[in-house]
TORBAKE-39744 format. One line per 4 residues: number of its first residue (from 1); their letters; for each residue y negated, x negated, z negated of C-alpha. Coordinates in steps of 0.1 Angstrom, whole numbers, plus 2048, in hexadecimal, padded with zeros to 3 digits. Layout:
TORBAKE-39744
NUM) a) Y/X/Z; ...
***
This chain:
TORBAKE-39744
1) mnik) AE7/479/483; AFD/495/492; AFD/4B9/487; B1E/4B6/473
5) qllf) B0F/49B/45E; AEF/4AF/459; B02/4CE/44E; B17/4B9/436
9) iffg) AF7/4AC/426; AE7/4CE/425; B04/4DF/414; B0B/4C2/3FD
13) aavl) AE8/4C6/3F1; AEB/4EC/3EF; B09/4EA/3D9; AF3/4D7/3C1
17) ascs) AD6/4EF/3C4; AD3/4F2/39E; AD8/4CD/397; ABF/4B1/393
21) klee) ACD/48D/392; AEB/493/3A9; AD4/4A4/3C2; ABE/485/3C8
25) kyrg) AD7/473/3DF; ADB/492/3F5; AB6/499/3F7; AB1/476/403
29) gvea) AC9/47D/41F; AB6/49C/429; A95/489/429; AA5/470/440
33) vaes) AB1/48B/457; A8F/49B/458; A80/47A/462; A99/476/47E
37) gvnv) A8C/495/490; AA8/4AD/489; AAA/4CD/49D; A9C/4E7/485
41) advl) AAE/503/497; ACF/4F3/48C; AC4/4F1/468; AB9/516/46A
45) qgay) ADB/520/477; AEA/50D/45A; AD6/523/443; AE3/542/454
49) naln) B06/535/451; B01/530/42C; AFF/556/428; B22/55C/436
53) npfq) B38/554/418; B23/563/3FC; B20/584/410; B40/586/425
57) dqsr) B5B/578/40E; B6D/594/3FA; B69/580/3DA; B43/579/3DA
61) fwaa) B24/590/3D9; B38/5AD/3E8; B50/5AB/3CB; B34/5A9/3B2
65) sqht) B23/5C7/3C2; B43/5DC/3C7; B5E/5D3/3AF; B47/5DA/392
69) tdet) B42/5FE/39D; B54/620/3A2; B5B/619/3C7; B72/5FB/3C5
73) igpt) B8F/5EF/3B0; BA6/5D1/3B3; BC6/5D9/3A1; BE0/5C0/398
77) rgpd) C00/5CB/3A9; C1D/5BD/395; C1A/598/39B; C01/59C/3B8
81) wddn) BDC/59A/3B5; BDB/58E/391; BC5/570/398; BC1/56B/373
85) gvwr) BB1/58D/370; B91/585/384; B92/5A7/396; B9B/5BC/378
89) vlhs) B7F/5AF/362; B65/5B7/37D; B70/5DB/37F; B73/5DF/359
93) hnwd) B52/5CD/353; B61/5B1/33E; B56/592/352; B47/574/341
97) adhl) B33/555/349; B52/543/357; B5C/55E/370; B68/54A/38E
101) flrd) B5A/561/3AA; B39/569/399; B34/544/393; B3B/53C/3B8
105) tyre) B25/559/3C4; B07/54C/3B0; B0C/529/3BC; B10/533/3E1
109) llqa) AF1/549/3E0; ADE/52B/3D3; AEC/517/3F0; ADE/530/409
113) qyaa) ABD/52F/3F7; ABC/509/3F8; AC6/508/41D; AAA/51F/426
117) snvl) A91/50B/411; A9C/4EB/424; A92/4FC/445; A6F/501/437
121) alsp) A6D/4DC/42E; A73/4D0/451; A55/4DC/466; A63/4FC/474
125) saqq) A52/513/48D; A41/532/480; A5F/547/489; A78/52E/47B
129) aaea) A65/52E/45A; A64/554/459; A8A/556/45F; A90/53C/443
133) kfir) A7A/54F/42B; A8E/56F/432; AAF/55C/42C; AA1/54E/40B
137) alsm) A94/570/400; AB5/581/407; AC9/567/3F3; AB0/567/3D7
141) wcil) AB0/58D/3D5; AD5/58E/3D0; AD2/576/3B2; AB5/58A/3A4
145) dgwd) AC9/5AA/3A8; AE8/59D/397; ADD/582/37F; AB7/586/37B
149) qvpv) AB2/560/379; AAB/54F/39A; AA9/528/39A; A8E/51D/3B3
153) rkdl) A85/4FA/3BF; A63/4FF/3CE; A5E/4DB/3D7; A7E/4CB/3E5
157) dkvt) A6F/4A8/3E3; A6D/4AA/3BD; A92/4A6/3B7; A8E/499/394
161) vlpe) A7F/4BA/389; A97/4D5/37F; A95/4F6/393; A7D/50F/384
165) vlkg) A8D/530/37A; A7D/550/385; A85/570/373; A7D/595/378
169) kaay) A5A/59B/386; A54/576/38D; A74/574/3A3; A6A/596/3B3
173) dfim) A48/588/3BC; A55/568/3CB; A6E/57B/3E1; A54/595/3EB
177) kdlt) A3B/579/3F4; A56/568/40A; A5C/589/41C; A37/592/420
181) eala) A30/570/42F; A4F/571/445; A47/593/454; A2D/588/46E
185) glpn) A42/56C/47B; A63/57E/47E; A6F/58C/4A0; A78/5B0/4A5
189) gpai) A9D/5A7/4AA; AB9/5A1/4B0; ACB/5B0/492; AE0/591/48D
193) kank) AC1/57D/485; AA5/582/46B; A8D/59B/47A; A6F/5B0/46F
197) naar) A83/5CF/466; A9D/5BB/453; A80/5AE/43E; A72/5D1/43A
201) almm) A94/5DE/42F; A97/5C3/414; A73/5CA/409; A7E/5EF/405
205) klyl) A9A/5E3/3EE; A81/5D0/3DA; A68/5EC/3D6; A83/605/3CE
209) nkgv) A92/5EF/3B3; A71/5E1/3A5; A75/5F5/385; A97/5E5/380
213) yags) A8B/5C2/385; A69/5C3/376; A70/5DD/35B; A8F/5E9/34A
217) rktp) AB1/5E7/35B; ABE/602/344; AA2/61B/349; A8F/610/368
221) tfda) A6F/622/372; A63/629/395; A3E/625/39C; A30/63C/3B7
225) admn) A1E/620/3C8; A3F/60D/3CC; A51/62C/3D9; A35/631/3F2
229) qvis) A3B/60E/3FF; A5F/616/404; A56/634/418; A3C/621/42D
233) ladq) A55/605/435; A6F/61E/43E; A57/62F/456; A51/60E/467
237) iias) A76/609/46B; A7B/62C/477; A60/628/492; A74/60A/4A0
241) gyal) A8D/622/4B1; AAD/61F/49C; AC4/63D/49B; AE4/648/488
245) ddny) B03/640/49B; B17/65D/4AA; B37/64C/49D; B30/641/479
249) fdaf) B48/624/47C; B37/615/49B; B20/603/482; B3D/5EE/476
253) gpdn) B54/5EB/495; B5D/5CB/4A8; B40/5D0/4C0; B27/5DF/4A7
257) saks) B0A/5C8/4B0; B0C/5D6/4D4; B16/5FA/4CC; B05/604/4AC
261) kemi) AE2/613/4AC; AE0/60F/486; AE2/5E9/482; AC2/5DA/473
265) yale) AD0/5B9/466; AF4/5AB/467; B05/589/464; B12/57D/485
269) ntng) B37/57A/48A; B40/56A/4AC; B63/55E/4B0; B63/538/4B7
273) lrgg) B3E/534/4B0; B34/53F/48D; B3C/559/472; B4A/562/451
277) nnqs) B69/572/441; B60/596/44C; B85/59E/454; B8B/59C/42E
281) rwyc) B7C/5BF/42D; B9D/5CD/43B; BB5/5B2/431; BAC/5B7/40C
285) tlhy) BB7/5DC/40C; BD2/5E2/427; BF7/5E0/41F; C0D/5C4/42D
289) nqrp) C1F/5DC/444; C00/5EA/455; BEF/5DB/473; BDC/5C5/46C
293) sgwn) BF3/5BA/450; BDE/5B9/431; BDF/5AB/40E; BE7/5CC/3FD
297) gftt) BCB/5C9/3E4; BAA/5DC/3DF; BA6/602/3DF; B8C/61C/3D7
301) vaet) B91/636/3BC; B94/65C/3BD; B70/661/3B3; B64/651/3D4
305) ydrf) B7D/664/3EA; B76/685/3D9; B50/683/3E0; B57/68B/405
309) eaad) B5D/6AC/416; B7C/6AD/42C; B67/6B0/44B; B51/692/443
313) krrt) B56/679/45F; B4F/65C/447; B6E/663/432; B8A/65D/44B
317) adyp) B8B/65B/471; B9D/64F/48F; B8C/632/4A0; B91/628/4C5
321) gvtn) BA1/606/4C9; BAF/608/4A7; BC2/629/4A0; BD1/62B/4C3
325) vsgl) BDC/606/4C0; BEB/606/49D; BE9/629/48E; BD0/61C/474
329) kvgl) BB3/634/46C; B92/628/45F; B7F/632/440; B92/63D/421
333) lfgq) BB8/63B/426; BCA/655/410; BED/662/414; C08/658/42D
337) qvdq) C01/63C/445; C10/63A/468; C11/623/486; C03/62A/4A9
341) ngtv) C22/63F/4B2; C1F/654/492; C3D/643/482; C3B/643/45C
345) lkdr) C34/622/44D; C46/615/42F; C3D/5FC/413; C52/5DD/40C
349) kgnn) C6A/5F0/3F6; C71/60B/410; C5B/626/400; C44/63A/417
353) lsyt) C23/628/41A; C0F/646/40D; BF0/63C/3FA; BE8/64E/3D9
357) ktvk) BC8/656/3C7; BD6/648/3A7; BCF/624/3A1; BCF/60D/382
361) lkei) BC2/5EB/37B; BE6/5E0/373; C00/5F0/389; C25/5EE/381
365) gndl) C43/601/38E; C52/60B/3AF; C32/619/3BF; C1A/5FC/3B8
369) eitg) C15/5F5/3DD; C08/618/3E5; BF0/61F/3C9; BCC/623/3D2
373) irvv) BB9/630/3F0; BB2/614/408; B91/60E/41A; B8C/602/43D
377) kypp) B66/603/443; B67/5E9/45F; B7F/5F3/47B; B95/5D5/481
381) dyvk) B90/5BF/4A0; BB3/5BD/4B1; BA6/5A7/4CD; B97/58C/4B7
385) efpa) BA6/594/496; B9F/573/485; B83/56C/483; B78/58F/48C
389) eney) B58/597/49F; B4C/5B4/48A; B29/5AA/47F; B25/5AD/45A
393) vifr) B0B/5C8/453; AF1/5C2/438; AD6/5DC/441; ADB/5FB/457
397) fadv) AC6/619/460; AD8/633/44A; AD0/61E/42B; AAB/61D/435
401) llmk) AAB/643/438; ABC/648/416; AA4/630/405; A87/644/414
405) aeal) A97/664/407; A9B/655/3E5; A76/64A/3E4; A6C/66D/3EE
409) vrtg) A81/67C/3D2; A72/664/3B9; A4F/66E/3C3; A55/694/3C1
413) kaae) A5B/69A/3E6; A80/6A3/3E4; A7C/6BD/400; A72/6A1/419
417) glti) A8F/68C/40C; AA7/6A9/410; A9F/6AB/436; AA7/687/43A
421) vnsi) AC8/688/427; AD3/6A8/439; ACD/698/45A; AE5/67C/450
425) rakr) AFF/695/443; AFD/6A9/463; B03/68A/478; B22/682/462
429) gata) B30/6A6/463; B28/6AF/43F; B18/6CF/434; AF3/6D0/42B
433) fasl) AE7/6CD/407; AD3/6EA/3F9; ABD/6D2/3E5; ABA/6AD/3DF
437) tldn) ABD/69D/3BD; AC1/67A/3B1; AE6/682/3A8; AF0/68F/3CA
441) llde) ADC/674/3DB; AEF/659/3C8; B0F/66A/3D3; B03/66B/3F7
445) rsre) AFB/646/3F6; B1F/640/3EC; B2C/656/408; B16/644/422
449) lywe) B17/621/415; B39/61D/404; B47/5FA/403; B28/5EB/413
453) gwrr) B1D/5D9/3F3; B02/5F0/3E6; B14/604/3CB; B0C/5EE/3AD
457) ndlv) AE7/5EC/3B7; AE6/612/3BB; AF8/619/39A; AE1/602/386
461) rfgk) AC2/612/396; ACE/635/390; AD8/62D/36C; AFE/633/371
465) flga) B0C/610/371; B16/60F/34C; B2A/630/34E; B4F/635/34E
469) wtek) B65/63A/36D; B89/634/377; B97/617/363; B75/60F/354
473) pasg) B67/61B/333; B42/61C/32C; B33/5F9/32A; B18/5E8/316
477) derl) AF4/5E2/322; AFB/5BD/328; B10/5C7/346; AF1/5D0/359
481) lfai) AEF/5AA/361; B09/591/368; B0D/573/351; AFC/553/35D
485) pseq) B19/53C/367; B22/521/34E; B20/506/368; AFC/510/370
489) lavn) AF2/50F/34C; B00/4EC/349; AEB/4DD/364; ACA/4F1/360
493) pnls) ABC/4F6/33D; AA1/50C/34C; ABC/527/34E; AC6/53A/330
497) qnpg) AE4/551/32B; ADD/576/330; ADE/58B/311; B00/597/305
501) y) B14/57A/313
***
């Protein structure tokens, strides 16, 4: 059986990860493949590939993690970007159990989990098993973080048994066990594959959020022992030799895997070989008349832009190979846009393409193409624009440093955390803080990690997710979790709808 047939079987099975009867015929195919001596490396690569869409597509886990926050908004612009309101309800916290993108995100994360479990069922080597456990842990962590209910099929041979559903502490323990077992078998690199420090970074996320998952999402507590684990894991990563990049945007550029000193784990994007929809990160925000021509959609809001000092290199910058080619700057694009010759760009109605801070969920009028500050976190690849070769960053060194600083603050060692945060700010051209508090640390995480998919997780942990911001009133406690998709409830009675939906 060739690899195309194998992957068809695998992902047919993965789509049905929560089913029972329909899954039997697919599982039988997988067993036949296993008996035929399939190359486990190919199956493992399929598991890696299964992460691409849920992480890199603009409508999947990134949308769940960003559009629900004060960093990202997807306005309807006249007739454009209505999409039956799917973007607006995310930002305003009015989603339900039938939200199209949340449904597909949940299902695709289950597919990735299932694909990783299939590797473990095939007699992998110790390293292959460790990589598969990391992939499974990452996909399960996303479901735990967003939905709290993680369907798990522990024995793939028992296809007539519905997947068990792990919640809260039970899901946390399963994921942590996978990571702990994987750690010894994982290699030290490269960053585009599961590696020891990627596992440590994910373990840091688990320890840091343990009070959210195992306690109260509304009022999480932070045990000193857990925070000390965060610090210890960070120190192990720090000892590995990472460093902050001299150019902040090198971590996201077309050659970031070769150039960046910060990359711990990223999804590989190699033109003509494998990858995901990473170019959506600039298409989704840029105007039609910019280069690259975009979809004139998503923006950030004034609160995010105003967190930065003018001299902060993370806010807006020229980038070699981009600004000199097209005039496009990277970071947060506010005000008049120009081409590489300095010529003023126009919108489709002939107005100056000058982006404004003001943005609404429903835009009408003559200026609807210019409202909202645009975000270009990943410098576009003009050589291989589609698909682009920027690796999609999941974990990087600056996040590790900020997580350590947070754990220090939460254990009464704010002075030590201040030293770490000020070292980052100095590198980015920002002035030093006089003191470090949870409030200015949360703001610093936004400045450093904006649009990287961490904002919802941060706001929940810091107790700020239910508050009001641009175009969003205060929301109810039920919004701390997403609704379990209706299609999943229909096929697995072990799931139950989250409270409030």
